[in-house]
N, C-alpha and C positions, 0 to 999 in steps of 0.2 A: 344577696342584698334585697331589701324590700322598702317600699315607700312608707314613710311615717308621717303623721299629721303634726305640723309644727305647733309648739305650745306658744301661747300668747305671752307677751311681755306684760308687766304690771300696767294697769290702766292709769298712767300718769301723763297728764296733758303736757307737762314740760318735756317729757321724753319724746314727744311728737314734733318738737320745734326744730328749726334749722339751727345748726351750731357753727360758729366760726372755728376755723382750724388754722394752724400755722405750720404747714409742711415746709421742708427744706427743698425748694424748687431749684432747678438748674443743674447743669453738668459741672461737677467738681471732681478733681483728681488729687486728693491729698496724698502727700508722700510718694508721688510718682505713680500711684495706682496699683502698687504691688499688693499681693494678698497679705503678706506679713510685714508691710512697711519697707520692703527692699527697694533698691534703686532700679527702676525700670528705665525705659527710654524717655519718659516724660517726668521732669522734675518740677516741683512746685504745684500751684493751683492752675487749673485751666478751665475757663468759662466759655461756653458756646451757647448759641440760641437755638440749636436744633431741637433739643428736648428741654425747654426751659419751663414747662408747666407740669413736670413730673419730678418725683424724687429719683435721684440717681440710684440705679441698681447695677452692681458689678457682677460680671460673669466670667468664668474661665472657659474660653472656647478652645476646642480641640477639633481640627479638621483632619480626618483620616482620608487621604487621597487614594493611594494605591500601594501595592507591594510588588516585589520582583525577586526572582531567583529563589523561590521558596523550595525547600527540599521535599520530594515526594515521600509518601509513607513507605517504610520498608516492607510492609505486609501487602498492601493493595497496589503499590506502585503509582498511586495518584494522591491528590490532596484536595480537601474541601475547606478552604481557608476562610476565616473571619477574624475581625479585630474586636478586642474587648478593652474599653477604656474604664479605668478604675481610679476613683478618687475617694479615699476613706471607705465609707459604707455604700457608696453609690457606684453602680456598674451600668455601662451602656454598651450595647453590642451592635455591630454592623450586620448586614445581611451576609450570608455565606454563599460562596460560589462552588459549584461542583466541578471537580477535576480541572482546576485552573491554578497554575503556578504564578501567574502575573495578574492578580485580581485588581479591579478598580472599583472603589466604593464612593469616594467623594461625599462623605457624610460628615455632618458637624454635630458635635456634642457640646452642650452648654451646662456648666455647673454653677449654681448660685454661690456667690462669695459668702453670703450669710450662713450657709450650711457647710462650708468647707471645714473638715475635721482632720485634715492631714496636710503635711507640708510637702508631700511627694505625689506626683501624678505618674501612674503606670499605664502603659499601653501594651497589651498582650496580643500576640498572634497565635491562633489555635487552629487545629484541624478538627472539624466536626466529625464525630463518629456516630453511627446509627445506634450502637449499643455501647454502654459503658461511658467512661469519662473521656472528654475531648483531649486530644494530644496537644502538648505544649510545644510550640515552635520557637518562641523567643519573646523578648520584651524590650521596651525602651522606657527609661525612667527620667523624669524631669523634676528638678528642684523648683518649687513654685516661687522662691525668692528671686529666681533668675528669669522668670517669664516676662517678656516685654509687654507693653501696653499699646493699644491702638485706638484711635478715635476717628470716626469719619469726619471730614472727607478724605482722610488719609487712604492711600491705596491699600488693598488687601495685603496681608502679610504673606510673603512668598513661602510656600512649603519647601521643606528640605528632606533629603534622604538621610535615614538613620540606620546604622547597622544594628541588627538584633543581638541582644545579650542572652546569656544563659540565665537559668532560673535564679541562681544565687549571685549573678553579676560578676562571675569569675573570669569571663572571657566572651569573645564574640562567637556567634554561630552563623550558619549560612542564611542569607536572605536579608533584604532591606525593606524598609517601609517609609513612605513619604508622609510627613506630618507637618502641621502648622499649629502652634500653640501660642495663644495670646490672651491678655486680659482686656476685656471690653465691657460695653454697657448694652442696654436694651436698644440703643441707637444703631448698633452694628447691623449690617446688611444680612448677616447670617442668623440673626436672632429669630426671625419668624419661621424659618424652615429647620431650625436645629432641634435635636433631641434634648429635652430639658430634664434636669435632675428632679425638678418639682413634680414631674409626671413619670417618675421612674417605675411606678407600679403599673403603668398602662402599657399594654402590649398589642401587637397586631394592628387591626383596623382602628382600634380605639385611639391610637396615637394621632391619626389625622383629625379626629374630632376634638382634639385639645388645642390645636394651633390657632393663632390669631390670623384673621383674614379680613380683607376689604371686598365688599360686594357692591355691584352696581345694578340698580333696578333696570329691567328691560325698558326699552323705549316704547311707550304706549301711544297708540293712535285711536281716534274715534273713526269708525267706518260708517259712513252715512249711505244707506241704500234707499233711494227714492223710487218706490214701485209706482210707475205711472199707469201702465195699461198692459193688456195682453190681447193677442189676436188668434183667431181660429182655434178656440178652445172646444174640443170635441169630447163630450162625456161618453162613457161606455154605453149608457142607455140613450140611443138615438132619438127616442120619443119624448125627451124632456130637455128643457133648457137648464144649463148648469148653474149652481150657486158656487161661485168661484172665489177662492182666496189664495194668497201667496204666502208660503212659509219660507223664511230665510234662516240659515243656520251657519254659524261660525264657531267651530269647536263645540263646546258645551252650551253655547248661547243660542237660543231658539226664539224667534219673534215671528208673529203672524200679522197680516193685514186684516182689516175687517172684511166680511163677506160683501161682495159687490151688491149695492142696493137694488140693482135691476138684473133680472135673469137674462143673460145674453152671452153669445159666443165671443164677444169682444168687450170684456169688462174693463172698467177704469177705477183706479183707487187714488192715485197721487198721494200716497202716504210715505212718511219717513220712518225707516227702521234703523236704529243706531246700535252699533256693536263696539266692543273694545278689542283691538288687535295689537299684537306685540311683535316687534322686530327681533330676529328674522321671522318673516311670515311663514309659519309652518302649517297653519290651517287654510282651508279653502272656504270660499263662500258658496254654499249649496242652496240653490233656488229651486223650490218645489211648487208647482201649480196643482192645487187640489180642489176637488168638488165635494161639497157637503151634501151627501145623498140621504143622510139620516143624522139626527142630533148626536148619535154615538158612533157614526161611521163616516169616514172621509176617503174618497177614492183619489189616488195619485194619478193625475193626468200626465205629468211629465216632470222631469227635473234636469238640472244642469249644474256642473261644478266649475267654479271660476277661481283662478289664482289671484291672490290679493295684489301681487306686484304689477298687475296689468292696469290697475286703476290709477287715476290721476291724483296727485297730492296737491291740495289747494291751501293757500295761506290766508285767504280772506273770504269775503262773502260772495264773490263773483261766481255765478253759476258755471258748472262744468257741462260738457256736452253729454247728451244722453245717447244710449246705444241700444240696439235690438239684439237680443240673444235668443238663439234657438233652444227650445226646451224639448228634449228627446226622452223617449222611454224605450226600454229594451223589449224585443219581441218575446213572447212566451206562448205556451200552449202546444197541443199535439199537432195542430195544423201548420205550425211554423217550421217543424222539421229541423233541418240543419241551420236555420237562420236565427237561432236563439241568440247567438252572440252578436248579431247585428242590431243596430238601433234604428228605429223608424221615426220620422218627423211627427211631432205631435202638435206643437204650436210655437209661438214665440212671445217673449215678454220684453217690455220696454222699460229700461232701468236707467237711472242716473246715479252712478256710484262714485264716491270719492273718499279719499283719506284726508281727514281734517287735521291740518297742521297748525291752525290758528287757535285751537283750544288747549287748555291744560287738562290733562286726563286725571281726574281726582281718584286717588286710591286710598285716601285717608279722610278722617273727619275734617270738615272745613274749620272747626274750632281749633284744631291743633295742626293746621296745615304747615308743612315744611318747605314747600316749593310751589311757586305760582307761575313758572315759566311755561310758555306754549310748547307744544311738541316739536315744532320745526326750529332747528337751531338758528336759522336765518333771522328769526324774530327775537332772539335773545338780546338783552341789553348787557352793558358792561357790569361786572360785579361792583357792589358798593362797599363791601367789607369782607373781612376774613374772620371766621370763627375758629378758634383753637380750643380744644378740650383735652385736658389731661385727666385720664381715668386713673386715679391714684390707687384706691383700695376700698375694701368694704370691711365693716367692723361688726362684730357680735351677730353674725348670721345664725339663724336657727338651724338645727339639724334637719335635713331633708330625707335621709335614709339611714338605715342601720347597717353597719359593717363591722363584722367580728364582735357583735354584741354591744356596740357603742354607736352613738350618733355621728353622722358624717355629712359633709356638703362639698360638692365639686362645682364651684361657681365660675361663671363667665359673664361678661357684660356685653350688651349689644347697644349700639347707638345708631340712630337714624336721623339724617337731615338731608332733605332733597332726594336725589337719586342715589346717594352714597350711604351704604350701610357698613358699619365696622363691627367686628367681633373680636374681643380680646381672647387671649389664650385661657384655657381652663386651669385653675389652680386646684390641685387634687387634695381632698381631705383637709380642708382648712376652713375655720369659721371666721378668719381674719385675712382673706386673700389680698395680696398686693400685686397689682398689675403694672402700674406706672407706665402706661402706654399713652402716647399723645397722638391726636389726629386733627386734621385741618379740613375745613370746608370753605368753599367760596359762598358768599352771601349775596344774593341778588335782591333780597327784600328783607329789611330788618323786622318786619311785622310777621315773623314766622316763629315756629317752636321746634326745638330739638328735643327728641325723646330718647331716654336711656333706660334700659331694662336689665335687671339681673335675673339670671336663670340658673337652675341646677342641671348640670349635664348628666343625662341618664344613658349616654352612649359610650362611656369610656371603658366599659367592661366588655364591649363587643356583643352584648345581649340585646337583640333587636325586638324581643318579645317580652311583654309584661307577664306577671303571674297569672292574669286572667286570659292570656293567649293573644291579646291585642298588641298593637305596636306600642313601643315605649315612647312616652312624650316627655320632653324636657319640662320641668316644673317651674312655675313662676315664683320669684322671690319678691320682686317689687319693681316699681317704675318711677322715674323722675322726669318731669317736663320743665323746660326753661324757655321762656319767651325772650327772644333776642332784643326786642325793643325796650325791655326793662333793664338792660345792661348799659352801664356807662361805657363810652368808648375808651379803649386802651387801659382799662383797669382789670386787674386779675382778681377774680372772685374765688376764694378758697373756702368752701363750706362743706359740712357733712350733712347730707340730706337723709331724712328718715325714709325708710322703705316701708310704706304702709299698704297693706293689702286687705281687701274685704273678703272674709270667709263666711260661710253659713253660720258660724258661731259668733261673728262680730268682727270688728276691725282689729288687726294684729300688726304689730311692728316686727318686721322680719329682720331688721338690722339697719345699718347706715351705709350710705355710699359717699365716699369722699371724692370731690371733683375740684379741678382748677379750670376756670373758664375765663377766656379773654375774647372780647369782640373788638376788632380793629376797623376803624372807618377809613376807607381809601379815598373817598371824595365827599366832602361836605355838601357841595352843590348837587351832586347826584342823590345824596341822602334826602335833601330838602325836596328835590323834584319827586322822589318816590312817594313822599307823604301826600302829595296832591294827585298821584296817579291812581287809576283804578286798581283794585286788588287783583283781579283776574284779567287775562287777555281780553281784548275788545270784542272778540267773537262771542264771548259769554253774555254780552249785553246786546249785541246786534241781532243775534239769533240764539236766544237762551233756550236751555232745556227746561223741561218741567221738573218739579221736585221729585216725582216718582221716577222719572228717567234718570236723574242724577243718583238717586239711591240705588237703583238697579245697576247702573253703569259702574258706580263705585264698588259695589259688591263683586262684579265681574272682574274689575281691574285688580282688586285685592286678591282674588283667586289666581289670576294670571301671574302676579308678582310672587305669590307664595309658591306656585308650581315651578317657576323659573329659578328662584333662589334655592328651592329644594333640590335642584339638579346640580348645584355647585359642589365643590369638594374642598372642605367639608360642607355639608348642606346646612343652610339656614332654614330650619324646619318650619312647617306650616303653623304650628302652635305658637312659635316665636313671632312670626310675621303677623299673625292675627292679633296677638296681644299688643304688639308695637303699633299697629294701625288702628286699634280701637274698633275692631269689627263689630262689637256688640254694643257700641255707645248709644244706638238709637232704640234699644229695647226698653220696655216699660219697667219702671222701678218706682215704687211708692216713696222710697227714701230720696231719690233724686228729685221727685216732684215736690216733696216737702222742702228740700234744700232750695230749689228754684223759687218756690213761693216765698220763703223767708228772705231770699235775695231781693225780690221785688219789694217786700215790706221794708227792708233796710233802705232801699232807695226812696220809698215813699215817706219814710220817717222824717227825712229832711224837710219835705214839703209840709208835713203835718206840724213839725216844730215851728216853721215860719208862720203858718196859719195861727198857731197858738200864740206866738209872739205878737202878731198883729191884733189878735183878739185882746191880749193883755194891754196893748197900747190903747186900743179903743175904749177899754174899760178903766183906764187910768190906774192900773195896778202899780205902776211905777211912774209917779208924776213927772220926774225929771226926764225920763225917756220919752214920755208922751209930749212934753214941751219941745224937746229937741226934734222929734219927728214932725211936729207942726211947723217949726221954723224951716226945716229942710223942705217940707211940702210947699210952703209959701215961696221959697226961693225958686223951686223948680217950676212953679206956676208962673212966676214973673219972668223967668228966663228958661223957657222950654228947651232952648238949644243946649242946655247943660245936662239934659237927662241922659242921653246916650254916652257922651264923654264921661260922665260920672260913673255910669254902670261899668264901662270898659276899664276905666281907671281903678275902680273898686276891685274888679276881677284881677287886674294886674297886680294890685297890692296884695290880694289874697294869695296869688301864685307865688309872689316873692316871699311872703311870710311863711308859706308852707314849704319853701325850699329848705328851711332849717330842719324840718321834720320829714324830709323825703326818705323813702325806704333805702336802706343801706345794703340790702341783700336781695337776691332774686326771690320770686314767689315759690312756694312749695305746696305740697299736698296738705290741705287743711281739713282735719277730721270734723271740726265744729261747723265749718262752712258746708261740708258735705253731708252733715246730719248723720254721721256714721257712728257716733258714740251712743246716742239715745234711741237708736232704731229698734223697733220691736222684732223679736225673733220670727214672728209670722211674716212680717214684711220682707225679711231677709230670705225666708223660705220661698216667697213669691219671686223675689229678684233672681234667685239661683235656680228657679224652675225652668224646665226646658220649654222651648217654643216650637210647635204647639205644646200645650200643657199636658202633663201625664196624670192629672187629677181626674178621677171618675166623678160622676157618670158622664155619659155622652152629651147630654143637654147642658150640663154645667160646663163641660169642656168647650162647647161651641160659644156659649155666652162669655165665658171667661176669656177666651182668645179674642173675641170681638172687643171686649172691654179693654184688654191690654193693647190691642192695635190702635184703638181710638185714643186711649190715654197716652200712648207713646207720642202721638202727634201733639197732643195738648202739652205734654211735658216739654217738647222741643220748642213750642211757641212761647211757653212761659220762660224757658231758659233764654231764648232770644231777647225777650223783653227785659229780663234782668241784665243781660249783657249790654244792651243799649244804655240802660241807666248807669251801669258801672263805668262804661266808657265816658259818659258825661262827667262822672265824678273824677275820672282820671285826668281830665283836662288840666287841672291845677294841682294834682297830687304828686307830681314828679315821679309817678310810677314809670312812665316813659319819658326820660329826661329830655330827649330831642323834641318830642311832641309838645311837652309843656313849655320848653324854651320858645319854640315857634309860636305857640298860642299866646304867651304873655307878651312877646314882641309884637305880634299882631294887635293885641289889645292896646298896647301903648301907642302904636302907629295909628290905630283906629281912633283912639281918644284924641290924638293931636289933629288928625284930618277932620274928624267930625267937629272939633272945636273951631277950626278955621272955616269950614264950609257951612253956609247957612242951613238951618234945619229944613226949611221949605225945599231947598234944592235937593237935599238928601232924600226927603220924603218923595219928591217928584221922580227922582232917578230910580228909587226903590220900587215905586208903583209901576213905572213904565217897564222896568226889568221883569217884574213879576207877571205883567200882562203882555209880554212880548209875543210876537207871532210864532206859531210852531215851526215856521221855516228857519227861524233863528235859534231854535232849540236843538240840543244834541241828545242823542240816545244814550250817550255815556253819562255816568253820574257826575254831578258837579264836584268842584274841588272841595268845598266844605263837607259835602257828604262823604267823599272819599277819605278825607282827613279824619272824619269822625269814626269811620269804620275801621281805621287802622289803630285806633286807640286800644290799649290793653283792657281786659276785663278779668274778673276774679275766676273766670271759668278755668283758667290754667291751674288753679289751686284745688280744683275739685277732684275727688277720687272717682 
């Protein structure tokens, strides 16, 4: 097998749009659930709500538990038994045991009903031979018309003992096997761990990489190390005063303080160094005191290693107690003799170290954040909703590899929301895979985004090396983002999302992903409260980090999450985690800069249109309009108390009018908004260039990297400006139905209150409020500011 470059779809804008679908959702058991319409244990239709967002898929389950009283071989006097389950052209085998007459397997086999080509299920028992054909021991045959059906929460079907039959079924032979056979669905408990006929061509370790799994991100903490001072610092050269700094290291993260401004043996810094640590704490905090003896040389005066679990965990901004730690160094040199293994006292360092539980550790882009809860569970609020996602299928995927001279794709889907990651099973060799798996998340804040990505599994063949000798990497097929605040409560959204990916040759449609999404609101009061609550925990506002700190900490957190999830079985690999977390979203791109610029121009176009309209009114382009404006102006001059009520009432009426035209579907990737269709090839070459650049010569490389670094920041600022403008537009657009409802209700109430209240009183209260004393001000953002920041923007639709 080898990787191939996918070919692009025809450049048709309509092919990039979201499509409505009408899947048959919910659990249904027509005709008792039998494979050929026979009478099972369940008659008629049965509807349950366990898997009500996916299409029902029926499977024939076979649990091979154990065998007993198997006859030993007449030649060797022993037996190496295994079981083979055969249904039509599909065969599944258990592992074999050496020299065991009473083996126990407890393995489950699942055969898709859609691919059943036989009315008979056969279970063979065989004796594995090192050379030649395996010996036949016996078999058990089942008529599929007589197989019972089972639906959770029914208890598992009890296995039974069956006597083994001869090859031709003419009589019984020695030995028995314990089996359970039933017809079930993907809701069955045995589904995730079963051997699937869809992956019959996968063997060995590759089987584990095809199974569906749920992962949980490690619990991340910010480790704050406040380096206060050091005492008795003795340099190797006794004739000079040291230039001392402290280096702290946690795993691969290394930070340094500034060099003490004064040369002294008792330096002071009072600097904060912040790291990311994950539970369980496997790394240590290594503190090193060093002396700068030359611009290119530092002498280590001493070091100490500290376990992270000895430090205090704080939930707020109250200071923790500081402690002195001895910094030691090991003896060395010829004169030390046998005392090399002993350490001798060097100095001591004064630290204030704590694990911050009041912050949310960012491991993803703030634009697509999926979780905003603080680290400490004690500070969590009650969930405000439930998110249910049915991952139905993918359509028209492009070939990602060649197999036996033809294109092939082994696709699986990954979804990430909050700390919970889910991975569907891998469907082997299919351009239209059907997963029909349903997952549920608790929602603590509706102003968050769920991310779903489709990948090609490159590890089903057991080959862990690519053709070039490097490790095999799962290939990206596409990604979908859905902002929860754009979903109406208790409504099921069934759509087919285009999978759009930007390649060096341009934008390509890699296929479509069919989803069923439902957001359920648990408490309307809590939902309203959330819209006036700060986005992040209050520690982010009381003691904020700098932008550079947040970027560095986010990168470290992403690495830790990728490493921990890569150690699971099956692993969620680093390239998958990086793609889902948008690790490269901050890199410079001329295309993105253009897209953000035109987003701003789209916002400003409304202001420009109003100014042109006013200019037309002033120039009497339309006399009737000009006369009406004059009448309105005279009324407002005579009755100034009507100005604000009129404005708010007008906005209320606009919001109610726009309700008819509110969006009926979630946002999706927009190629036009992302400026991905008209992009120049040279700009794409720059976007896909490495950082630092690989372009010669050296001087151009230096300037080019500097330009990209500065331009990346400008790009972020421009994007933020566009986001603020689009949030203002979304106030009355019903993109977030709850926010628009709250806003137009507020406009109506404000119109009534301001109509009743004298204008002078309103102006006086407003002026006094704006000029209030700092003692009466809060460091937390105001409710209007918080509400505005929660509004959706079109950034969710950008590639």
